[in-house]
C-alpha positions in Angstrom: 0.0 0.0 0.0 1.5 3.3 -1.0 1.1 6.6 0.8 -1.5 7.8 -1.7 -3.3 4.5 -2.5 -6.7 5.2 -3.9 -6.1 9.0 -4.2 -6.4 11.1 -7.3 -3.8 13.8 -8.0 -3.3 16.5 -10.5 0.2 17.8 -11.6 0.2 20.7 -14.0 3.3 21.1 -16.2 3.9 17.4 -15.7 5.7 16.6 -18.9 9.3 17.2 -17.8 11.6 18.2 -15.0 10.1 18.6 -11.5 6.5 18.1 -12.8 7.2 14.8 -14.5 9.3 13.5 -11.5 6.5 14.4 -9.2 3.8 12.8 -11.3 5.9 9.6 -11.4 6.5 9.6 -7.6 2.8 10.3 -6.8 1.8 7.4 -9.1 4.4 5.1 -7.6 2.8 5.8 -4.2 -0.6 4.6 -5.4 -2.3 7.8 -6.8 -4.0 8.1 -10.2 -2.3 11.1 -11.6 -3.8 13.6 -14.1 -0.9 15.5 -15.8 -1.0 18.4 -18.1 1.3 20.1 -20.6 0.9 22.4 -23.6 2.3 19.9 -26.1 0.3 16.7 -26.8 3.3 14.7 -27.8 5.0 15.6 -24.5 1.9 14.7 -22.6 1.7 11.3 -24.3 5.3 10.6 -23.6 5.0 11.5 -20.0 1.9 9.3 -19.5 3.8 6.4 -21.2 6.5 6.6 -18.5 3.8 6.0 -15.8 1.3 3.7 -17.5 -2.3 3.1 -16.5 -1.9 5.2 -13.3 -1.8 8.3 -15.4 -4.2 10.3 -17.5 -2.8 13.0 -19.8 -4.7 16.2 -20.6 -3.2 18.6 -23.1 -3.8 22.1 -22.0 -2.5 25.6 -21.2 -3.1 26.9 -17.7 -3.6 30.4 -19.0 -6.6 29.3 -21.2 -9.9 29.0 -19.3 -11.3 26.6 -21.8 -8.4 24.3 -21.2 -8.9 24.5 -17.5 -12.6 23.7 -17.9 -11.7 20.7 -20.0 -9.2 19.5 -17.4 -11.8 19.8 -14.6 -14.3 17.9 -16.7 -11.9 15.1 -17.3 -11.2 14.8 -13.6 -14.9 15.0 -12.7 -15.6 12.3 -15.2 -13.5 9.8 -13.4 -15.8 10.2 -10.4 -13.5 10.2 -7.5 -12.9 13.9 -6.9 -9.4 15.2 -6.3 -7.1 14.7 -3.3 -3.8 16.3 -4.4 -3.1 19.3 -6.6 0.5 20.2 -7.5 0.3 23.5 -9.2 3.7 23.3 -10.9 3.3 24.8 -14.4 5.0 28.1 -15.1 8.3 29.6 -16.1 10.3 32.7 -16.8 13.0 34.4 -18.8 15.8 36.8 -17.9 15.1 40.5 -18.3 16.8 43.3 -16.4 14.8 46.3 -15.1 16.2 48.3 -18.1 15.1 45.7 -20.5 11.7 44.8 -18.9 8.7 45.2 -21.2 5.0 45.3 -20.4 4.5 42.2 -22.6 7.1 40.2 -20.7 5.9 41.2 -17.3 2.3 40.5 -18.2 3.2 37.1 -19.7 5.2 36.1 -16.6 2.5 37.0 -14.2 -0.3 35.5 -16.4 1.6 32.1 -16.4 2.9 31.9 -12.9 0.3 33.8 -10.9 -2.8 33.8 -13.0 -2.3 30.2 -14.2 -1.9 29.0 -10.6 -4.8 31.0 -9.2 -7.3 29.9 -11.8 -6.0 26.3 -11.8 -6.6 26.0 -8.1 -9.9 27.9 -8.4 -11.2 25.5 -11.1 -10.3 22.5 -9.0 -12.0 23.8 -5.8 -15.3 22.1 -6.4 -13.5 18.8 -7.0 -11.4 18.8 -3.9 -12.3 16.1 -1.4 -12.2 16.9 2.3 -8.6 16.6 3.6 -7.1 17.3 0.2 -3.6 18.8 -0.2 -2.7 21.6 -2.5 1.0 22.0 -3.2 2.2 25.2 -4.9 5.5 25.6 -6.7 7.6 28.4 -5.3 11.2 29.4 -5.9 14.2 30.6 -3.9 14.2 33.5 -6.3 11.4 35.0 -4.3 13.7 35.4 -1.3 16.8 36.9 -2.9 17.8 39.5 -5.5 19.0 37.6 -8.5 19.9 40.0 -11.4 17.7 39.9 -14.5 15.1 37.6 -12.9 12.9 40.3 -11.3 9.6 39.5 -13.0 9.9 35.7 -12.3 11.0 36.3 -8.7 8.1 38.7 -8.0 5.6 36.2 -9.5 6.9 33.5 -7.1 6.7 35.9 -4.2 3.0 36.3 -5.1 2.6 32.5 -5.0 4.0 32.4 -1.4 1.5 35.0 -0.4 -1.5 33.2 -2.0 -0.4 30.0 -0.3 -0.8 31.6 3.1 -4.2 33.2 2.2 -5.6 30.0 0.7 -4.5 28.0 3.7 -6.6 30.3 5.9 -9.5 30.2 3.5 -9.7 26.4 3.1 -8.9 25.2 6.6 -12.6 24.8 7.3 -12.8 22.2 4.5 -9.7 20.5 6.1 -7.8 21.3 2.9 -4.1 22.0 3.4 -2.1 24.4 1.3 1.7 24.4 1.3 4.5 25.6 -0.9 7.6 23.7 -2.0 10.5 26.0 -2.7 13.2 24.4 -4.9 16.7 25.9 -5.3 18.5 25.4 -8.6 17.5 22.1 -10.1 19.0 20.4 -13.1 16.1 20.5 -15.6 15.6 21.3 -19.2 13.9 24.5 -18.2 17.0 25.8 -16.4 19.2 24.9 -19.3 16.9 26.8 -21.7 17.5 30.0 -19.8 21.1 30.1 -21.1 22.1 31.4 -24.6 23.0 28.6 -27.0 26.4 27.0 -26.1 26.4 28.4 -22.6 24.1 25.9 -20.9 26.9 24.2 -18.9 28.3 27.5 -17.7 24.9 28.4 -16.4 24.5 25.1 -14.6 28.0 25.4 -13.1 27.3 29.0 -12.0 24.0 28.0 -10.3 25.7 25.0 -8.6 28.3 27.4 -7.2 25.6 29.3 -5.3 24.5 26.2 -3.4 26.3 25.3 -0.1 26.0 21.6 -1.0 28.0 22.3 -4.1 25.6 20.9 -6.7 22.3 21.3 -8.4 19.2 19.5 -7.1 17.6 16.7 -9.0 13.9 16.6 -10.0 13.4 13.5 -7.9 14.6 15.3 -4.8 11.9 17.9 -5.2 9.4 15.2 -6.0 10.1 13.6 -2.6 9.2 16.9 -0.9 6.0 17.2 -3.0 5.0 13.7 -1.9 5.6 14.6 1.7 3.3 17.6 1.4 0.7 15.6 -0.6 0.5 12.8 1.9 -0.6 12.4 5.5 3.0 12.6 6.6 2.5 16.4 6.6 -1.0 16.3 8.1 -0.2 19.0 10.7 1.2 21.5 8.1 -0.6 24.2 6.3 0.4 27.6 5.1 4.0 26.4 5.3 7.0 26.6 3.0 9.5 23.8 2.5 12.9 24.8 1.1 14.6 22.1 -1.0 17.6 24.1 -1.9 20.8 22.5 -0.8 21.0 25.1 1.9 21.1 28.0 -0.5 18.7 30.1 1.6 19.6 28.6 4.9 23.3 28.8 5.3 
């Protein structure tokens, strides 16, 4: 019997990196996992790594119609929803001097709006005692040059997590935030100009007291903890999985 046996989970942005590792870990612990991504081929590939314990739904968290379709798919299974890992999002480098209205709006639409409306759409489906896990970032706690819009959007997620924890406690729904440090993912590599990917990874690793990047599976372990009854007395909390970057 796994820690999530008989449960139903949702992982947005579940086709690669932290999202895929989390979907795989939740499924391994007995959950049926709905996972989303914007690319159908990527969704299908992710589902194939999990098997019958996963259902893929292509969709964009910034599109209300896609969120409606996702909610309908979960509702159609008939078991409600016990875990939401609101993981989808992203960002690109832009200094204050280079910031544009379009970049700022896109970053907040994805990371903040996408998370807010994903969770909102899932509220009617959440079973009593459900767990919502939000994806934060250490960027929200430090000043990292050229990453201001992304960092601010993740600071908003930290705030929403606390508010939602207070709003949903009456339904015995817990809301916590997992805060990764630098993690070796495709998304991190794609922030670097072509040919400079390894330099970016090495530079990020140098900021971590443990001297290395995290692995998606290590973040997934924390997501599982927050999703399961192992964290039953936690809500409104933040767990840093950052190799000590914000602690030492």
